[in-house]
C-alpha positions, 0 to 999 in steps of 0.5 A: 124865375123870381124864385130861381134868382132869389126874388121876393117869393124865394122862401115860398118856392124853396119850401115846396119840398122839405124832407124831414128837417128834424132828425129821425124820420122819412117825412116830407112836409113842404107845401107840395103835400097840399096836392095830396089832400087824401094822404094823412101824414099826421103832425109830421107830414107824408112819407114818400111811400104814401105818394101815388106812382107816376105811371098808370097801367092798363092791362089788355090781351092782344089776339094775333093770328092764333096766339094770345098775349098778355100786354099792358099800356103804361103812361105817365111821368117817367123823368125830367129834363133841364134846359141848360141855359134857363135851368127850367125843369120840364117833366118828361111824359110818355107811354109804351106797350109792354109785356103784361107780366109785371114784377110780381109775376102776375099778368 
């Protein structure tokens, strides 16, 4: 809460995510990049397309009566919500079962 109301840690909190403070490039260079040590962005930082996806997928086959269906479990972060009174941000995490044919057309 000190960050939200400009307390002593405001500079640190606000430095979590900096999207290319300089001109010319899609680099994220805030301290959030410390959570992704395996990514090497070089001198400039990490590009957004280097970050891992927010959903985990696990394909499976569902055998129902005399039919077989390609399916998949999906789970993970799918959004966020914000408390209107405190302005606290909370991750929205969930799961679902979906038809196993993804956007690439592969099961």
